[in-house]
C-alpha positions as CSV (number, residue, x, y, z in Angstrom):
1,M,9.4,4.1,15.2
2,I,6.8,5.6,12.9
3,I,6.3,4.0,9.5
4,D,4.1,5.3,6.7
5,A,2.9,2.1,5.1
6,H,1.6,3.5,1.8
7,I,3.4,6.0,-0.4
8,H,3.9,6.3,-4.2
9,I,7.3,7.5,-5.5
10,R,8.7,7.7,-9.0
11,R,11.8,8.8,-10.9
12,D,12.3,12.5,-11.4
13,Q,11.2,13.9,-14.8
14,P,10.0,17.2,-16.3
15,T,6.6,18.3,-15.2
16,E,5.5,18.6,-18.8
17,Q,6.3,15.0,-19.5
18,W,4.4,13.8,-16.5
19,I,1.3,15.9,-17.3
20,S,1.1,15.1,-21.0
21,K,1.8,11.4,-20.8
22,S,0.6,10.2,-17.4
23,W,-1.8,12.4,-15.6
24,P,-3.7,15.0,-17.7
25,G,-4.2,18.3,-16.1
26,E,-2.0,21.0,-14.5
27,T,-0.9,19.4,-11.2
28,Q,2.2,17.2,-11.0
29,F,1.2,14.2,-8.9
30,G,4.6,12.5,-9.0
31,I,7.1,12.6,-6.0
32,T,10.6,11.2,-5.8
33,A,12.1,9.4,-2.8
34,E,14.1,12.5,-2.0
35,D,11.0,14.7,-2.1
36,Y,9.3,12.3,0.4
37,M,12.2,12.2,2.7
38,E,12.0,16.0,3.1
39,K,8.4,15.6,4.0
40,M,8.9,12.9,6.5
41,L,11.6,14.9,8.3
42,N,9.3,17.9,8.5
43,C,6.4,15.9,10.1
44,K,5.6,16.3,13.8
45,P,6.4,13.7,15.0
46,V,9.0,12.7,12.4
47,I,8.2,9.7,10.2
48,D,11.1,7.3,10.3
49,M,10.5,5.0,7.4
50,A,8.0,4.4,4.5
51,L,6.7,1.5,2.5
52,G,6.9,2.8,-1.1
53,F,5.8,1.6,-4.5
54,G,5.3,3.0,-8.0
55,L,2.5,5.0,-9.6
56,F,2.8,4.6,-13.3
57,S,2.3,0.9,-13.4
58,L,-0.9,0.6,-11.3
59,S,-2.4,0.1,-14.8
60,S,0.5,-0.7,-17.2
61,S,0.5,0.0,-20.9
62,T,3.2,-2.6,-21.3
63,P,4.9,-5.2,-19.1
64,E,8.0,-3.0,-19.3
65,D,6.1,-0.3,-17.3
66,M,5.8,-2.7,-14.4
67,K,9.6,-3.4,-14.6
68,N,10.6,0.3,-14.8
69,D,8.5,1.3,-11.7
70,N,9.8,-1.7,-9.7
71,D,13.4,-1.1,-10.7
72,Y,13.2,2.4,-9.2
73,L,12.0,1.0,-5.9
74,I,14.9,-1.6,-5.9
75,E,17.3,1.3,-6.5
76,V,15.7,3.5,-3.7
77,V,15.9,0.7,-1.1
78,K,19.5,0.1,-1.9
79,K,20.3,3.8,-1.7
80,Y,18.2,4.5,1.4
81,P,17.9,1.3,3.3
82,K,17.1,3.0,6.6
83,K,14.3,5.1,5.1
84,F,12.4,2.9,2.6
85,I,10.9,-0.5,2.4
86,G,10.2,-1.4,-1.2
87,A,7.0,-2.9,-2.7
88,G,6.7,-4.0,-6.3
89,V,3.6,-3.2,-8.3
90,I,1.9,-6.0,-10.3
91,D,-0.7,-5.7,-13.1
92,P,-2.4,-9.2,-13.1
93,S,-3.8,-8.6,-16.6
94,W,-0.3,-9.5,-18.0
95,G,-0.7,-13.1,-17.0
96,E,2.5,-15.1,-17.1
97,K,4.6,-12.0,-17.6
98,A,3.1,-10.6,-14.4
99,K,4.1,-13.8,-12.6
100,E,7.7,-13.5,-14.0
101,E,7.9,-9.9,-12.8
102,L,6.7,-10.9,-9.4
103,K,9.4,-13.5,-9.0
104,R,12.0,-11.1,-10.4
105,F,11.5,-8.3,-7.9
106,S,10.9,-10.8,-5.1
107,E,14.4,-12.2,-5.7
108,A,15.7,-8.6,-5.7
109,G,14.4,-8.1,-2.2
110,L,11.0,-6.5,-2.6
111,R,8.9,-8.8,-0.4
112,V,5.6,-6.8,-0.7
113,V,3.4,-6.6,-3.8
114,K,0.8,-3.8,-4.5
115,I,-2.2,-4.6,-6.7
116,R,-4.9,-2.1,-7.7
117,F,-7.7,-4.1,-9.3
118,S,-9.9,-1.1,-10.1
119,S,-7.1,0.4,-12.3
120,I,-7.3,-2.5,-14.6
121,H,-11.0,-3.1,-14.4
122,Y,-10.5,-6.6,-13.0
123,H,-12.7,-8.0,-10.2
124,A,-10.5,-8.8,-7.3
125,N,-11.8,-12.4,-7.0
126,N,-11.5,-13.3,-10.7
127,K,-9.3,-16.1,-12.0
128,A,-6.4,-13.9,-12.9
129,A,-6.4,-12.5,-9.4
130,Q,-6.5,-16.0,-7.9
131,R,-3.6,-17.1,-10.1
132,I,-1.4,-14.1,-9.0
133,F,-2.3,-14.6,-5.3
134,A,-1.4,-18.3,-5.6
135,E,2.0,-17.2,-6.8
136,I,2.3,-14.6,-4.1
137,E,1.6,-17.3,-1.5
138,K,4.1,-19.6,-3.1
139,L,6.8,-17.0,-2.8
140,G,5.9,-16.1,0.8
141,M,5.2,-12.4,0.0
142,L,2.7,-9.9,1.4
143,P,0.0,-8.6,-1.0
144,I,-1.4,-5.1,-0.3
145,C,-4.5,-4.2,-2.3
146,H,-6.3,-0.9,-3.0
147,T,-9.9,-0.8,-1.8
148,D,-12.7,1.6,-2.7
149,W,-16.4,1.6,-3.4
150,T,-16.3,0.1,-6.9
151,H,-17.4,-3.4,-7.7
152,Y,-13.8,-4.2,-8.7
153,S,-12.1,-3.6,-5.4
154,N,-14.6,-2.9,-2.6
155,P,-13.8,-4.6,0.8
156,L,-16.3,-7.4,0.3
157,I,-14.8,-8.5,-3.0
158,I,-11.3,-8.2,-1.7
159,G,-12.4,-10.2,1.3
160,D,-13.8,-12.9,-1.0
161,L,-10.3,-13.2,-2.5
162,A,-8.6,-13.2,0.9
163,S,-11.0,-16.0,2.1
164,M,-9.6,-18.2,-0.7
165,F,-6.1,-17.9,0.8
166,P,-6.6,-18.2,4.6
167,D,-2.9,-18.7,5.3
168,L,-1.8,-15.7,3.3
169,L,-1.7,-12.4,5.2
170,M,-2.8,-9.3,3.2
171,V,-3.6,-5.6,3.7
172,M,-6.7,-3.8,2.5
173,Q,-5.5,-0.3,1.8
174,H,-7.6,2.8,2.5
175,F,-9.7,1.0,5.1
176,G,-12.3,0.6,2.3
177,E,-12.5,4.4,1.8
178,Y,-16.2,5.2,2.1
179,M,-16.9,1.5,2.9
180,S,-14.9,1.3,6.1
181,K,-17.8,-0.5,7.9
182,D,-17.6,-3.2,5.3
183,A,-13.8,-3.4,5.8
184,I,-14.5,-3.9,9.5
185,S,-17.0,-6.7,8.8
186,V,-14.5,-8.5,6.6
187,C,-11.7,-8.3,9.2
188,K,-14.1,-9.6,11.8
189,K,-14.5,-12.8,9.7
190,L,-11.0,-13.1,8.4
191,D,-8.0,-12.9,10.7
192,N,-5.5,-12.9,7.8
193,V,-6.7,-9.4,6.7
194,Y,-5.2,-6.1,7.9
195,V,-6.2,-2.5,7.0
196,D,-4.2,0.7,6.5
197,T,-5.4,4.2,7.2
198,S,-4.3,5.9,4.0
199,A,-6.9,8.3,2.6
200,L,-9.0,7.6,5.6
201,V,-12.5,8.9,5.3
202,H,-14.0,8.1,8.7
203,P,-11.2,8.4,11.4
204,K,-13.6,7.4,14.2
205,N,-14.0,4.0,12.6
206,V,-10.4,3.4,13.7
207,L,-11.9,3.3,17.2
208,T,-14.5,0.8,16.1
209,F,-11.8,-1.4,14.5
210,L,-9.8,-1.3,17.7
211,D,-12.8,-2.2,19.8
212,E,-14.4,-4.8,17.5
213,V,-11.6,-6.3,15.5
214,S,-8.0,-6.0,16.7
215,E,-5.4,-3.5,17.9
216,D,-2.7,-5.5,15.9
217,R,-4.1,-5.4,12.4
218,I,-4.3,-1.7,11.6
219,L,-1.4,0.3,10.0
220,F,-0.7,4.0,9.7
221,A,-0.4,5.1,6.1
222,S,-0.8,8.3,4.0
223,D,-1.0,7.5,0.3
224,T,1.3,10.4,-0.4
225,L,1.8,10.7,-4.2
226,S,2.5,14.4,-4.8
227,K,4.6,17.3,-3.6
228,N,1.5,19.5,-2.9
229,G,-2.2,19.0,-2.7
230,G,-4.1,16.3,-0.8
231,L,-2.8,13.1,0.7
232,Q,0.1,14.5,2.7
233,P,1.9,12.6,5.5
234,Q,1.2,15.2,8.1
235,D,-2.5,15.2,7.4
236,A,-2.5,11.4,7.7
237,L,-0.7,11.6,11.0
238,N,-3.1,14.1,12.3
239,R,-6.0,11.8,11.6
240,I,-4.5,9.3,14.0
241,L,-3.2,11.8,16.6
242,C,-6.5,13.5,16.9
243,L,-8.1,10.3,18.3
244,E,-6.0,10.8,21.4
245,L,-5.4,7.1,21.8
246,P,-3.5,5.6,24.7
247,N,0.3,5.6,24.0
248,K,0.4,1.8,23.6
249,L,-2.3,1.8,20.9
250,E,-0.9,4.8,19.1
251,R,2.5,3.2,18.9
252,K,1.1,0.0,17.5
253,I,-0.8,1.8,14.7
254,L,2.0,4.2,13.9
255,G,4.7,1.6,13.4
256,E,4.8,-1.5,15.6
257,N,2.1,-3.4,13.7
258,T,3.8,-2.7,10.4
259,I,7.2,-3.9,11.8
260,K,5.6,-7.2,13.0
261,L,3.7,-7.8,9.8
262,L,6.8,-7.2,7.6
263,E,8.8,-9.6,9.8
264,K,6.4,-12.3,8.8
265,V,7.6,-12.0,5.2
266,G,11.3,-11.9,6.0
267,L,11.8,-8.1,6.4
268,K,13.5,-7.1,9.6
269,L,13.7,-3.3,10.2
């Protein structure tokens, strides 16, 4: 089974509304569950399932934004249980309301939580992040966190947060982007941290990760968030396929590792 462990989906709406209110410019970056299913079926090899979460609420104008995005994922998982695993998005800046929303969508079946600290200009190891991670650990959920080169969410600061919760498994998305070597160094020190390959900048560092860290803690992902343009699932697949890995390792990255990780938070695929 091939699983894309990182996609953004949203409700359908007119392009004009999306552009004017959510993403200034001329390109529609939103994609619905149905749009993505068409893409996954057209991939070679076909993608079987995807871990999806919202896009609007990465930095939410109101607590209601979080709820609306997460409600869509709850609906999608109920409608397409063989195609989608749902993750809720949390904006820790909303404090107790964020904790309430976390509990709400956890009880609705979303056992994974996405946080993008650089969207809200919060350092990943600050007190608000620690409080939300404590709640995530209490609920037995899986946090997946955006990483990049900023001082809000680079691999080292995400690693610092992970080190405070050694029994809580978590995923550093994007493999640190341009800081993939730092992501590798964090994963060498902390065996509770995984990486995904979405928006992968240095594919050959996958080989380094396999050699120096683990063949069990790396997940295929695309970061698909639009109908057209960059970050498409076939491109992400090709970045793994071009490495010409042994079949056993390729199967682990493309799906088996994700299945085993999700099982640890109560999700059986």
